[in-house]
N, CA and C atoms of all chains as a GROMACS GRO file, in nm:
protein
  636
    1MET      N    1   9.464   1.648   5.983
    1MET     CA    2   9.322   1.685   5.967
    1MET      C    3   9.237   1.559   5.954
    2SER      N    4   9.137   1.545   6.040
    2SER     CA    5   9.047   1.430   6.032
    2SER      C    6   8.937   1.458   5.930
    3LYS      N    7   8.874   1.351   5.885
    3LYS     CA    8   8.769   1.366   5.784
    3LYS      C    9   8.660   1.262   5.807
    4ILE      N   10   8.535   1.305   5.784
    4ILE     CA   11   8.423   1.212   5.784
    4ILE      C   12   8.360   1.212   5.646
    5ALA      N   13   8.324   1.093   5.598
    5ALA     CA   14   8.256   1.080   5.470
    5ALA      C   15   8.120   1.016   5.495
    6LEU      N   16   8.017   1.082   5.448
    6LEU     CA   17   7.880   1.034   5.471
    6LEU      C   18   7.807   1.016   5.340
    7ILE      N   19   7.749   0.900   5.322
    7ILE     CA   20   7.659   0.878   5.209
    7ILE      C   21   7.518   0.881   5.266
    8VAL      N   22   7.437   0.973   5.216
    8VAL     CA   23   7.302   0.991   5.269
    8VAL      C   24   7.204   0.942   5.163
    9ALA      N   25   7.134   0.831   5.193
    9ALA     CA   26   7.048   0.769   5.094
    9ALA      C   27   6.900   0.775   5.132
   10SER      N   28   6.866   0.862   5.226
   10SER     CA   29   6.727   0.877   5.267
   10SER      C   30   6.702   1.022   5.300
   11GLU      N   31   6.581   1.069   5.269
   11GLU     CA   32   6.546   1.207   5.302
   11GLU      C   33   6.452   1.213   5.422
   12LYS      N   34   6.436   1.101   5.490
   12LYS     CA   35   6.351   1.102   5.608
   12LYS      C   36   6.422   1.176   5.723
   13MET      N   37   6.343   1.239   5.806
   13MET     CA   38   6.401   1.322   5.911
   13MET      C   39   6.494   1.244   6.003
   14ASP      N   40   6.455   1.118   6.033
   14ASP     CA   41   6.536   1.038   6.125
   14ASP      C   42   6.669   0.997   6.063
   15LYS      N   43   6.686   1.020   5.934
   15LYS     CA   44   6.814   0.992   5.869
   15LYS      C   45   6.892   1.122   5.845
   16LEU      N   46   6.819   1.226   5.806
   16LEU     CA   47   6.886   1.354   5.779
   16LEU      C   48   6.947   1.414   5.905
   17PHE      N   49   6.872   1.406   6.016
   17PHE     CA   50   6.920   1.471   6.138
   17PHE      C   51   7.054   1.414   6.185
   18PRO      N   52   7.066   1.281   6.199
   18PRO     CA   53   7.197   1.230   6.242
   18PRO      C   54   7.308   1.262   6.141
   19ALA      N   55   7.274   1.259   6.012
   19ALA     CA   56   7.376   1.286   5.911
   19ALA      C   57   7.431   1.428   5.924
   20VAL      N   58   7.341   1.527   5.932
   20VAL     CA   59   7.390   1.665   5.940
   20VAL      C   60   7.448   1.696   6.078
   21THR      N   61   7.398   1.627   6.182
   21THR     CA   62   7.456   1.647   6.315
   21THR      C   63   7.602   1.604   6.316
   22LEU      N   64   7.630   1.488   6.257
   22LEU     CA   65   7.768   1.439   6.254
   22LEU      C   66   7.855   1.527   6.165
   23ALA      N   67   7.803   1.567   6.049
   23ALA     CA   68   7.883   1.650   5.957
   23ALA      C   69   7.915   1.785   6.020
   24THR      N   70   7.816   1.846   6.080
   24THR     CA   71   7.837   1.979   6.138
   24THR      C   72   7.925   1.971   6.263
   25THR      N   73   7.903   1.870   6.346
   25THR     CA   74   7.988   1.856   6.464
   25THR      C   75   8.132   1.832   6.422
   26ALA      N   76   8.151   1.752   6.318
   26ALA     CA   77   8.286   1.731   6.266
   26ALA      C   78   8.346   1.864   6.219
   27ALA      N   79   8.267   1.940   6.144
   27ALA     CA   80   8.319   2.064   6.085
   27ALA      C   81   8.358   2.165   6.193
   28ILE      N   82   8.274   2.179   6.296
   28ILE     CA   83   8.309   2.277   6.400
   28ILE      C   84   8.420   2.226   6.491
   29SER      N   85   8.453   2.096   6.476
   29SER     CA   86   8.567   2.039   6.550
   29SER      C   87   8.694   2.041   6.466
   30GLY      N   88   8.686   2.105   6.350
   30GLY     CA   89   8.804   2.117   6.266
   30GLY      C   90   8.824   2.006   6.165
   31TRP      N   91   8.725   1.917   6.154
   31TRP     CA   92   8.733   1.807   6.057
   31TRP      C   93   8.679   1.856   5.922
   32ASP      N   94   8.717   1.785   5.816
   32ASP     CA   95   8.649   1.800   5.688
   32ASP      C   96   8.534   1.700   5.684
   33ALA      N   97   8.428   1.738   5.612
   33ALA     CA   98   8.313   1.648   5.597
   33ALA      C   99   8.272   1.645   5.451
   34GLU      N  100   8.266   1.524   5.396
   34GLU     CA  101   8.223   1.506   5.258
   34GLU      C  102   8.088   1.433   5.263
   35MET      N  103   7.987   1.491   5.201
   35MET     CA  104   7.853   1.432   5.203
   35MET      C  105   7.806   1.405   5.060
   36PHE      N  106   7.766   1.280   5.038
   36PHE     CA  107   7.719   1.238   4.905
   36PHE      C  108   7.572   1.196   4.919
   37PHE      N  109   7.485   1.271   4.856
   37PHE     CA  110   7.342   1.244   4.865
   37PHE      C  111   7.299   1.164   4.744
   38THR      N  112   7.249   1.044   4.770
   38THR     CA  113   7.211   0.956   4.660
   38THR      C  114   7.074   0.896   4.683
   39PHE      N  115   7.016   0.842   4.579
   39PHE     CA  116   6.879   0.787   4.583
   39PHE      C  117   6.785   0.880   4.658
   40TRP      N  118   6.709   0.831   4.752
   40TRP     CA  119   6.603   0.914   4.812
   40TRP      C  120   6.662   1.028   4.892
   41GLY      N  121   6.786   1.014   4.930
   41GLY     CA  122   6.854   1.123   5.000
   41GLY      C  123   6.869   1.247   4.913
   42LEU      N  124   6.879   1.225   4.783
   42LEU     CA  125   6.895   1.338   4.691
   42LEU      C  126   6.776   1.434   4.698
   43LEU      N  127   6.660   1.380   4.730
   43LEU     CA  128   6.540   1.465   4.737
   43LEU      C  129   6.557   1.579   4.837
   44ALA      N  130   6.639   1.556   4.940
   44ALA     CA  131   6.659   1.659   5.042
   44ALA      C  132   6.735   1.779   4.988
   45LEU      N  133   6.798   1.764   4.873
   45LEU     CA  134   6.877   1.874   4.817
   45LEU      C  135   6.795   1.962   4.723
   46LYS      N  136   6.670   1.920   4.694
   46LYS     CA  137   6.588   2.000   4.603
   46LYS      C  138   6.555   2.135   4.667
   47LYS      N  139   6.551   2.238   4.583
   47LYS     CA  140   6.517   2.372   4.632
   47LYS      C  141   6.384   2.368   4.708
   48GLY      N  142   6.382   2.427   4.825
   48GLY     CA  143   6.258   2.440   4.902
   48GLY      C  144   6.206   2.310   4.960
   49TYR      N  145   6.288   2.205   4.956
   49TYR     CA  146   6.241   2.076   5.003
   49TYR      C  147   6.228   2.070   5.154
   50GLU      N  148   6.120   2.013   5.201
   50GLU     CA  149   6.102   1.988   5.344
   50GLU      C  150   6.092   1.837   5.364
   51PRO      N  151   6.160   1.782   5.465
   51PRO     CA  152   6.155   1.637   5.488
   51PRO      C  153   6.011   1.589   5.505
   52SER      N  154   5.983   1.471   5.453
   52SER     CA  155   5.845   1.424   5.448
   52SER      C  156   5.804   1.346   5.572
   53GLY      N  157   5.886   1.343   5.674
   53GLY     CA  158   5.850   1.271   5.796
   53GLY      C  159   5.959   1.173   5.833
   54VAL      N  160   5.925   1.084   5.926
   54VAL     CA  161   6.023   0.984   5.969
   54VAL      C  162   5.999   0.854   5.893
   55SER      N  163   6.092   0.761   5.906
   55SER     CA  164   6.080   0.632   5.838
   55SER      C  165   5.951   0.562   5.879
   56PHE      N  166   5.896   0.487   5.786
   56PHE     CA  167   5.764   0.424   5.804
   56PHE      C  168   5.755   0.343   5.933
   57ASP      N  169   5.859   0.265   5.963
   57ASP     CA  170   5.856   0.178   6.081
   57ASP      C  171   5.844   0.256   6.212
   58TYR      N  172   5.878   0.384   6.207
   58TYR     CA  173   5.883   0.464   6.332
   58TYR      C  174   5.782   0.578   6.333
   59LYS      N  175   5.680   0.564   6.247
   59LYS     CA  176   5.577   0.668   6.238
   59LYS      C  177   5.515   0.698   6.375
   60ALA      N  178   5.504   0.594   6.458
   60ALA     CA  179   5.440   0.611   6.588
   60ALA      C  180   5.514   0.713   6.675
   61TYR      N  181   5.644   0.732   6.644
   61TYR     CA  182   5.724   0.824   6.727
   61TYR      C  183   5.745   0.960   6.660
   62GLU      N  184   5.684   0.978   6.544
   62GLU     CA  185   5.710   1.102   6.470
   62GLU      C  186   5.676   1.226   6.553
   63GLY      N  187   5.569   1.215   6.633
   63GLY     CA  188   5.529   1.328   6.716
   63GLY      C  189   5.637   1.372   6.814
   64LYS      N  190   5.716   1.275   6.861
   64LYS     CA  191   5.824   1.309   6.954
   64LYS      C  192   5.923   1.405   6.887
   65LEU      N  193   5.953   1.375   6.760
   65LEU     CA  194   6.049   1.459   6.688
   65LEU      C  195   5.988   1.594   6.653
   66THR      N  196   5.865   1.593   6.604
   66THR     CA  197   5.804   1.721   6.567
   66THR      C  198   5.783   1.810   6.690
   67ASP      N  199   5.754   1.749   6.805
   67ASP     CA  200   5.742   1.827   6.929
   67ASP      C  201   5.876   1.891   6.966
   68ALA      N  202   5.982   1.809   6.955
   68ALA     CA  203   6.116   1.860   6.991
   68ALA      C  204   6.158   1.972   6.897
   69LEU      N  205   6.119   1.961   6.770
   69LEU     CA  206   6.148   2.068   6.674
   69LEU      C  207   6.067   2.193   6.708
   70ALA      N  208   5.942   2.171   6.742
   70ALA     CA  209   5.853   2.284   6.771
   70ALA      C  210   5.898   2.360   6.895
   71ASN      N  211   5.946   2.287   6.998
   71ASN     CA  212   5.987   2.359   7.120
   71ASN      C  213   6.134   2.402   7.117
   72GLY      N  214   6.202   2.368   7.008
   72GLY     CA  215   6.338   2.418   6.989
   72GLY      C  216   6.447   2.336   7.055
   73SER      N  217   6.411   2.223   7.118
   73SER     CA  218   6.518   2.145   7.182
   73SER      C  219   6.606   2.076   7.077
   74ILE      N  220   6.546   2.044   6.961
   74ILE     CA  221   6.626   1.993   6.849
   74ILE      C  222   6.618   2.097   6.737
   75PRO      N  223   6.734   2.141   6.687
   75PRO     CA  224   6.732   2.242   6.581
   75PRO      C  225   6.696   2.180   6.446
   76ASP      N  226   6.640   2.262   6.358
   76ASP     CA  227   6.604   2.219   6.224
   76ASP      C  228   6.728   2.168   6.149
   77TRP      N  229   6.713   2.063   6.070
   77TRP     CA  230   6.829   2.000   6.006
   77TRP      C  231   6.902   2.096   5.913
   78LYS      N  232   6.826   2.181   5.845
   78LYS     CA  233   6.890   2.270   5.749
   78LYS      C  234   6.968   2.381   5.821
   79THR      N  235   6.916   2.423   5.935
   79THR     CA  236   6.988   2.522   6.016
   79THR      C  237   7.121   2.463   6.064
   80VAL      N  238   7.117   2.338   6.110
   80VAL     CA  239   7.240   2.272   6.155
   80VAL      C  240   7.339   2.262   6.040
   81LEU      N  241   7.288   2.225   5.923
   81LEU     CA  242   7.376   2.212   5.807
   81LEU      C  243   7.439   2.347   5.771
   82GLU      N  244   7.358   2.452   5.772
   82GLU     CA  245   7.411   2.585   5.738
   82GLU      C  246   7.518   2.628   5.838
   83GLN      N  247   7.496   2.595   5.967
   83GLN     CA  248   7.595   2.632   6.068
   83GLN      C  249   7.725   2.556   6.045
   84GLY      N  250   7.714   2.432   6.001
   84GLY     CA  251   7.835   2.357   5.970
   84GLY      C  252   7.902   2.408   5.845
   85ARG      N  253   7.821   2.443   5.746
   85ARG     CA  254   7.878   2.491   5.619
   85ARG      C  255   7.947   2.626   5.634
   86ALA      N  256   7.906   2.700   5.736
   86ALA     CA  257   7.969   2.831   5.760
   86ALA      C  258   8.118   2.815   5.792
   87THR      N  259   8.160   2.697   5.834
   87THR     CA  260   8.301   2.672   5.863
   87THR      C  261   8.381   2.655   5.734
   88GLY      N  262   8.312   2.627   5.623
   88GLY     CA  263   8.380   2.602   5.497
   88GLY      C  264   8.437   2.461   5.488
   89ARG      N  265   8.402   2.374   5.582
   89ARG     CA  266   8.462   2.240   5.584
   89ARG      C  267   8.367   2.129   5.540
   90ILE      N  268   8.243   2.165   5.506
   90ILE     CA  269   8.149   2.061   5.460
   90ILE      C  270   8.129   2.078   5.309
   91ARG      N  271   8.142   1.967   5.237
   91ARG     CA  272   8.113   1.971   5.094
   91ARG      C  273   8.000   1.872   5.064
   92ILE      N  274   7.908   1.917   4.980
   92ILE     CA  275   7.787   1.839   4.952
   92ILE      C  276   7.779   1.809   4.803
   93TYR      N  277   7.764   1.680   4.774
   93TYR     CA  278   7.758   1.638   4.635
   93TYR      C  279   7.627   1.566   4.609
   94ALA      N  280   7.572   1.593   4.492
   94ALA     CA  281   7.451   1.524   4.447
   94ALA      C  282   7.492   1.411   4.353
   95CYS      N  283   7.433   1.296   4.372
   95CYS     CA  284   7.464   1.179   4.289
   95CYS      C  285   7.410   1.201   4.147
   96SER      N  286   7.499   1.191   4.050
   96SER     CA  287   7.460   1.220   3.912
   96SER      C  288   7.356   1.120   3.859
   97THR      N  289   7.371   0.996   3.896
   97THR     CA  290   7.278   0.893   3.847
   97THR      C  291   7.136   0.918   3.898
   98THR      N  292   7.126   0.947   4.029
   98THR     CA  293   6.993   0.971   4.085
   98THR      C  294   6.933   1.099   4.031
   99LEU      N  295   7.018   1.198   4.008
   99LEU     CA  296   6.972   1.325   3.952
   99LEU      C  297   6.903   1.298   3.817
  100GLY      N  298   6.969   1.213   3.737
  100GLY     CA  299   6.911   1.178   3.606
  100GLY      C  300   6.783   1.097   3.622
  101MET      N  301   6.783   1.006   3.721
  101MET     CA  302   6.664   0.923   3.743
  101MET      C  303   6.542   1.008   3.776
  102PHE      N  304   6.563   1.115   3.854
  102PHE     CA  305   6.452   1.204   3.890
  102PHE      C  306   6.425   1.310   3.783
  103GLY      N  307   6.510   1.315   3.681
  103GLY     CA  308   6.492   1.417   3.578
  103GLY      C  309   6.524   1.557   3.629
  104LEU      N  310   6.617   1.565   3.725
  104LEU     CA  311   6.653   1.695   3.783
  104LEU      C  312   6.782   1.747   3.722
  105LYS      N  313   6.798   1.880   3.732
  105LYS     CA  314   6.924   1.942   3.689
  105LYS      C  315   6.982   2.017   3.810
  106GLN      N  316   7.110   2.057   3.796
  106GLN     CA  317   7.173   2.124   3.911
  106GLN      C  318   7.094   2.247   3.953
  107GLU      N  319   7.031   2.317   3.857
  107GLU     CA  320   6.957   2.439   3.895
  107GLU      C  321   6.831   2.406   3.977
  108ASP      N  322   6.790   2.278   3.980
  108ASP     CA  323   6.677   2.239   4.065
  108ASP      C  324   6.720   2.217   4.210
  109LEU      N  325   6.851   2.218   4.233
  109LEU     CA  326   6.902   2.187   4.368
  109LEU      C  327   6.932   2.315   4.445
  110ASP      N  328   6.930   2.302   4.576
  110ASP     CA  329   6.956   2.415   4.664
  110ASP      C  330   7.097   2.469   4.640
  111SER      N  331   7.116   2.595   4.676
  111SER     CA  332   7.245   2.660   4.647
  111SER      C  333   7.358   2.605   4.734
  112PHE      N  334   7.323   2.530   4.842
  112PHE     CA  335   7.431   2.478   4.927
  112PHE      C  336   7.497   2.354   4.868
  113VAL      N  337   7.447   2.306   4.754
  113VAL     CA  338   7.509   2.190   4.689
  113VAL      C  339   7.636   2.234   4.616
  114ASP      N  340   7.747   2.168   4.648
  114ASP     CA  341   7.874   2.208   4.588
  114ASP      C  342   7.893   2.155   4.447
  115GLY      N  343   7.828   2.044   4.416
  115GLY     CA  344   7.846   1.992   4.282
  115GLY      C  345   7.778   1.857   4.264
  116ILE      N  346   7.784   1.812   4.138
  116ILE     CA  347   7.730   1.680   4.103
  116ILE      C  348   7.849   1.586   4.092
  117ALA      N  349   7.832   1.464   4.147
  117ALA     CA  350   7.945   1.371   4.146
  117ALA      C  351   7.899   1.230   4.116
  118GLY      N  352   7.990   1.152   4.062
  118GLY     CA  353   7.967   1.010   4.044
  118GLY      C  354   8.040   0.932   4.153
  119ALA      N  355   8.026   0.801   4.148
  119ALA     CA  356   8.084   0.717   4.254
  119ALA      C  357   8.235   0.734   4.262
  120ALA      N  358   8.302   0.738   4.147
  120ALA     CA  359   8.449   0.746   4.150
  120ALA      C  360   8.496   0.876   4.211
  121THR      N  361   8.426   0.985   4.179
  121THR     CA  362   8.464   1.116   4.235
  121THR      C  363   8.447   1.116   4.386
  122PHE      N  364   8.333   1.062   4.432
  122PHE     CA  365   8.312   1.062   4.577
  122PHE      C  366   8.414   0.971   4.646
  123LEU      N  367   8.440   0.857   4.587
  123LEU     CA  368   8.539   0.766   4.648
  123LEU      C  369   8.674   0.834   4.662
  124SER      N  370   8.711   0.913   4.563
  124SER     CA  371   8.842   0.979   4.570
  124SER      C  372   8.846   1.080   4.684
  125LYS      N  373   8.732   1.142   4.712
  125LYS     CA  374   8.724   1.240   4.821
  125LYS      C  375   8.714   1.170   4.957
  126ALA      N  376   8.658   1.049   4.957
  126ALA     CA  377   8.633   0.978   5.083
  126ALA      C  378   8.744   0.880   5.121
  127LYS      N  379   8.837   0.855   5.030
  127LYS     CA  380   8.930   0.743   5.054
  127LYS      C  381   9.020   0.764   5.175
  128ASP      N  382   9.045   0.888   5.213
  128ASP     CA  383   9.130   0.911   5.330
  128ASP      C  384   9.048   0.952   5.453
  129ALA      N  385   8.917   0.923   5.451
  129ALA     CA  386   8.833   0.959   5.566
  129ALA      C  387   8.862   0.868   5.685
  130ASN      N  388   8.856   0.927   5.803
  130ASN     CA  389   8.874   0.850   5.926
  130ASN      C  390   8.746   0.780   5.967
  131VAL      N  391   8.632   0.840   5.929
  131VAL     CA  392   8.500   0.784   5.960
  131VAL      C  393   8.419   0.783   5.832
  132SER      N  394   8.363   0.668   5.796
  132SER     CA  395   8.283   0.658   5.674
  132SER      C  396   8.150   0.592   5.709
  133LEU      N  397   8.041   0.656   5.672
  133LEU     CA  398   7.909   0.603   5.708
  133LEU      C  399   7.814   0.608   5.590
  134PHE      N  400   7.731   0.505   5.580
  134PHE     CA  401   7.622   0.501   5.482
  134PHE      C  402   7.493   0.511   5.562
  135ILE      N  403   7.419   0.618   5.541
  135ILE     CA  404   7.299   0.642   5.620
  135ILE      C  405   7.177   0.626   5.532
  136SER      N  406   7.094   0.526   5.564
  136SER     CA  407   6.982   0.491   5.476
  136SER      C  408   6.860   0.448   5.557
  137MET      N  409   8.370   2.992   8.943
  137MET     CA  410   8.459   3.045   8.837
  137MET      C  411   8.387   3.157   8.762
  138MET      N  412   8.461   3.261   8.730
  138MET     CA  413   8.402   3.374   8.659
  138MET      C  414   8.414   3.352   8.508
  139ALA      N  415   8.317   3.403   8.435
  139ALA     CA  416   8.321   3.392   8.290
  139ALA      C  417   8.304   3.530   8.228
  140ASP      N  418   8.364   3.549   8.110
  140ASP     CA  419   8.346   3.675   8.037
  140ASP      C  420   8.216   3.673   7.957
  141ILE      N  421   8.181   3.556   7.906
  141ILE     CA  422   8.063   3.542   7.821
  141ILE      C  423   7.988   3.415   7.865
  142THR      N  424   7.857   3.422   7.869
  142THR     CA  425   7.776   3.304   7.902
  142THR      C  426   7.689   3.267   7.782
  143VAL      N  427   7.690   3.138   7.750
  143VAL     CA  428   7.605   3.085   7.643
  143VAL      C  429   7.500   2.998   7.709
  144ASP      N  430   7.375   3.034   7.694
  144ASP     CA  431   7.267   2.957   7.756
  144ASP      C  432   7.207   2.861   7.653
  145ALA      N  433   7.242   2.734   7.666
  145ALA     CA  434   7.189   2.632   7.574
  145ALA      C  435   7.109   2.528   7.652
  146LYS      N  436   7.048   2.573   7.762
  146LYS     CA  437   6.966   2.479   7.841
  146LYS      C  438   6.849   2.430   7.756
  147PHE      N  439   6.815   2.303   7.774
  147PHE     CA  440   6.702   2.238   7.706
  147PHE      C  441   6.725   2.219   7.556
  148LYS      N  442   6.848   2.244   7.510
  148LYS     CA  443   6.883   2.216   7.370
  148LYS      C  444   6.954   2.082   7.364
  149SER      N  445   6.916   2.001   7.266
  149SER     CA  446   6.981   1.871   7.250
  149SER      C  447   7.100   1.883   7.156
  150CYS      N  448   7.184   1.781   7.158
  150CYS     CA  449   7.297   1.771   7.067
  150CYS      C  450   7.248   1.785   6.924
  151PRO      N  451   7.308   1.865   6.837
  151PRO     CA  452   7.434   1.937   6.855
  151PRO      C  453   7.418   2.083   6.894
  152GLY      N  454   7.297   2.122   6.940
  152GLY     CA  455   7.270   2.262   6.970
  152GLY      C  456   7.369   2.329   7.065
  153PRO      N  457   7.394   2.269   7.183
  153PRO     CA  458   7.486   2.335   7.276
  153PRO      C  459   7.627   2.357   7.218
  154LEU      N  460   7.677   2.256   7.149
  154LEU     CA  461   7.813   2.267   7.095
  154LEU      C  462   7.819   2.371   6.983
  155ILE      N  463   7.718   2.375   6.898
  155ILE     CA  464   7.716   2.475   6.791
  155ILE      C  465   7.712   2.615   6.851
  156ALA      N  466   7.629   2.633   6.953
  156ALA     CA  467   7.618   2.765   7.016
  156ALA      C  468   7.751   2.804   7.082
  157LEU      N  469   7.813   2.708   7.150
  157LEU     CA  470   7.941   2.735   7.215
  157LEU      C  471   8.049   2.769   7.112
  158ALA      N  472   8.059   2.687   7.007
  158ALA     CA  473   8.162   2.709   6.905
  158ALA      C  474   8.144   2.844   6.838
  159ASP      N  475   8.020   2.882   6.815
  159ASP     CA  476   7.993   3.011   6.750
  159ASP      C  477   8.041   3.126   6.839
  160THR      N  478   8.010   3.117   6.967
  160THR     CA  479   8.050   3.224   7.059
  160THR      C  480   8.202   3.228   7.076
  161VAL      N  481   8.262   3.111   7.091
  161VAL     CA  482   8.408   3.106   7.110
  161VAL      C  483   8.479   3.162   6.987
  162SER      N  484   8.422   3.139   6.868
  162SER     CA  485   8.488   3.189   6.746
  162SER      C  486   8.490   3.341   6.741
  163ARG      N  487   8.398   3.404   6.814
  163ARG     CA  488   8.394   3.551   6.815
  163ARG      C  489   8.455   3.611   6.942
  164ALA      N  490   8.501   3.525   7.033
  164ALA     CA  491   8.559   3.573   7.160
  164ALA      C  492   8.708   3.605   7.141
  165GLN      N  493   8.762   3.677   7.238
  165GLN     CA  494   8.903   3.714   7.234
  165GLN      C  495   8.986   3.607   7.305
  166PRO      N  496   9.110   3.587   7.259
  166PRO     CA  497   9.199   3.494   7.329
  166PRO      C  498   9.211   3.533   7.477
  167GLY      N  499   9.206   3.432   7.562
  167GLY     CA  500   9.217   3.457   7.706
  167GLY      C  501   9.083   3.472   7.776
  168GLN      N  502   8.978   3.496   7.698
  168GLN     CA  503   8.847   3.508   7.762
  168GLN      C  504   8.797   3.370   7.805
  169VAL      N  505   8.706   3.371   7.902
  169VAL     CA  506   8.644   3.247   7.949
  169VAL      C  507   8.497   3.250   7.909
  170VAL      N  508   8.456   3.142   7.841
  170VAL     CA  509   8.316   3.128   7.799
  170VAL      C  510   8.251   3.020   7.883
  171LYS      N  511   8.136   3.052   7.939
  171LYS     CA  512   8.061   2.955   8.019
  171LYS      C  513   7.942   2.904   7.939
  172LEU      N  514   7.932   2.773   7.927
  172LEU     CA  515   7.816   2.711   7.860
  172LEU      C  516   7.722   2.655   7.965
  173LEU      N  517   7.596   2.694   7.957
  173LEU     CA  518   7.492   2.634   8.041
  173LEU      C  519   7.418   2.532   7.957
  174ALA      N  520   7.413   2.407   8.004
  174ALA     CA  521   7.349   2.303   7.924
  174ALA      C  522   7.283   2.200   8.015
  175THR      N  523   7.174   2.144   7.965
  175THR     CA  524   7.109   2.033   8.036
  175THR      C  525   7.129   1.901   7.962
  176ASP      N  526   7.180   1.909   7.839
  176ASP     CA  527   7.207   1.788   7.761
  176ASP      C  528   7.314   1.705   7.834
  177PRO      N  529   7.282   1.580   7.873
  177PRO     CA  530   7.380   1.501   7.949
  177PRO      C  531   7.508   1.471   7.870
  178ALA      N  532   7.503   1.490   7.737
  178ALA     CA  533   7.623   1.466   7.657
  178ALA      C  534   7.715   1.586   7.654
  179ALA      N  535   7.668   1.700   7.701
  179ALA     CA  536   7.744   1.824   7.684
  179ALA      C  537   7.885   1.820   7.746
  180PRO      N  538   7.901   1.773   7.872
  180PRO     CA  539   8.038   1.775   7.929
  180PRO      C  540   8.138   1.698   7.845
  181SER      N  541   8.099   1.579   7.803
  181SER     CA  542   8.190   1.497   7.723
  181SER      C  543   8.211   1.557   7.584
  182ASP      N  544   8.101   1.608   7.522
  182ASP     CA  545   8.114   1.668   7.389
  182ASP      C  546   8.205   1.790   7.391
  183VAL      N  547   8.189   1.873   7.492
  183VAL     CA  548   8.272   1.995   7.499
  183VAL      C  549   8.418   1.957   7.522
  184LYS      N  550   8.440   1.856   7.604
  184LYS     CA  551   8.578   1.810   7.630
  184LYS      C  552   8.645   1.767   7.500
  185GLU      N  553   8.575   1.684   7.421
  185GLU     CA  554   8.633   1.634   7.296
  185GLU      C  555   8.651   1.746   7.194
  186TRP      N  556   8.552   1.834   7.188
  186TRP     CA  557   8.560   1.947   7.093
  186TRP      C  558   8.678   2.037   7.128
  187ALA      N  559   8.693   2.070   7.256
  187ALA     CA  560   8.802   2.158   7.298
  187ALA      C  561   8.937   2.096   7.263
  188LEU      N  562   8.946   1.964   7.283
  188LEU     CA  563   9.069   1.893   7.250
  188LEU      C  564   9.098   1.902   7.100
  189SER      N  565   8.993   1.891   7.018
  189SER     CA  566   9.008   1.894   6.873
  189SER      C  567   9.052   2.030   6.822
  190VAL      N  568   8.994   2.136   6.877
  190VAL     CA  569   9.017   2.268   6.820
  190VAL      C  570   9.119   2.351   6.897
  191GLY      N  571   9.167   2.298   7.011
  191GLY     CA  572   9.276   2.364   7.080
  191GLY      C  573   9.236   2.466   7.185
  192HIS      N  574   9.110   2.468   7.226
  192HIS     CA  575   9.072   2.550   7.339
  192HIS      C  576   9.085   2.467   7.467
  193THR      N  577   9.068   2.532   7.582
  193THR     CA  578   9.095   2.464   7.709
  193THR      C  579   8.967   2.446   7.790
  194LEU      N  580   8.939   2.321   7.824
  194LEU     CA  581   8.827   2.296   7.916
  194LEU      C  582   8.878   2.325   8.056
  195LEU      N  583   8.825   2.429   8.118
  195LEU     CA  584   8.876   2.473   8.248
  195LEU      C  585   8.808   2.402   8.364
  196ALA      N  586   8.677   2.386   8.353
  196ALA     CA  587   8.603   2.323   8.464
  196ALA      C  588   8.464   2.285   8.417
  197THR      N  589   8.410   2.182   8.479
  197THR     CA  590   8.270   2.146   8.457
  197THR      C  591   8.205   2.135   8.594
  198GLU      N  592   8.102   2.213   8.615
  198GLU     CA  593   8.030   2.209   8.742
  198GLU      C  594   7.885   2.173   8.714
  199LYS      N  595   7.816   2.128   8.816
  199LYS     CA  596   7.675   2.095   8.798
  199LYS      C  597   7.594   2.160   8.908
  200SER      N  598   7.491   2.230   8.866
  200SER     CA  599   7.403   2.298   8.960
  200SER      C  600   7.261   2.250   8.932
  201GLY      N  601   7.213   2.155   9.016
  201GLY     CA  602   7.083   2.094   8.986
  201GLY      C  603   7.096   2.011   8.858
  202ASP      N  604   7.012   2.038   8.760
  202ASP     CA  605   7.018   1.965   8.633
  202ASP      C  606   7.102   2.038   8.529
  203VAL      N  607   7.161   2.148   8.568
  203VAL     CA  608   7.231   2.233   8.470
  203VAL      C  609   7.383   2.219   8.484
  204TYR      N  610   7.446   2.184   8.373
  204TYR     CA  611   7.592   2.184   8.368
  204TYR      C  612   7.642   2.324   8.340
  205GLU      N  613   7.750   2.361   8.410
  205GLU     CA  614   7.819   2.487   8.382
  205GLU      C  615   7.959   2.448   8.336
  206ILE      N  616   7.983   2.469   8.207
  206ILE     CA  617   8.108   2.423   8.148
  206ILE      C  618   8.191   2.544   8.105
  207TYR      N  619   8.312   2.553   8.159
  207TYR     CA  620   8.396   2.671   8.136
  207TYR      C  621   8.506   2.638   8.036
  208VAL      N  622   8.515   2.721   7.933
  208VAL     CA  623   8.616   2.700   7.829
  208VAL      C  624   8.703   2.825   7.818
  209GLY      N  625   8.833   2.804   7.820
  209GLY     CA  626   8.927   2.913   7.799
  209GLY      C  627   8.960   2.924   7.651
  210VAL      N  628   8.944   3.045   7.598
  210VAL     CA  629   8.965   3.066   7.454
  210VAL      C  630   9.114   3.083   7.427
  211SER      N  631   9.167   3.002   7.337
  211SER     CA  632   9.309   3.012   7.303
  211SER      C  633   9.328   3.110   7.188
  212GLY      N  634   9.452   3.146   7.165
  212GLY     CA  635   9.483   3.247   7.062
  212GLY      C  636   9.481   3.191   6.923
   0.00000   0.00000   0.00000
């Protein structure tokens, strides 16, 4: 069984989309996917959260992405994530340190979050991953 | 080539076509042939790798204009 481990440290659309695309594609290909949302990435796990746009340097291209979302050529990131999670092979962890920094509790997070984890816990889940990425 | 089920994912970008195909294949019967219609240039290669990973069979890839017709045989 192959595995991908992703650390997601940004909630910008241009970071979330590739992260969930890789996790979901891995999951529907029979891989396990471990996702650790930390720092600004944690914001994407808040209940009802909508991504706040693309990274500052690429604001000029934001319209390209919103157009693609509007016409359906690119699916919404949360829809992609839900489709991957339906396989039961994606696990999502919220970084405990960042959670405390934002003053959030687990009940503030979306129901698709599997749990709160620290660095050691995530490392133990990621140590046998075939692909490991830090997306920021 | 004849197909039992057709999935139309034209004008959908990665990972849309593969998600749609995987969803349909998961509900298909062993032995059935699923045809994916896609315009995403990555689709032929993505479907090939996916089929290899999950044990289904890539039967054929054809191109009609800008549209790929990718045939997958559903395994048991």
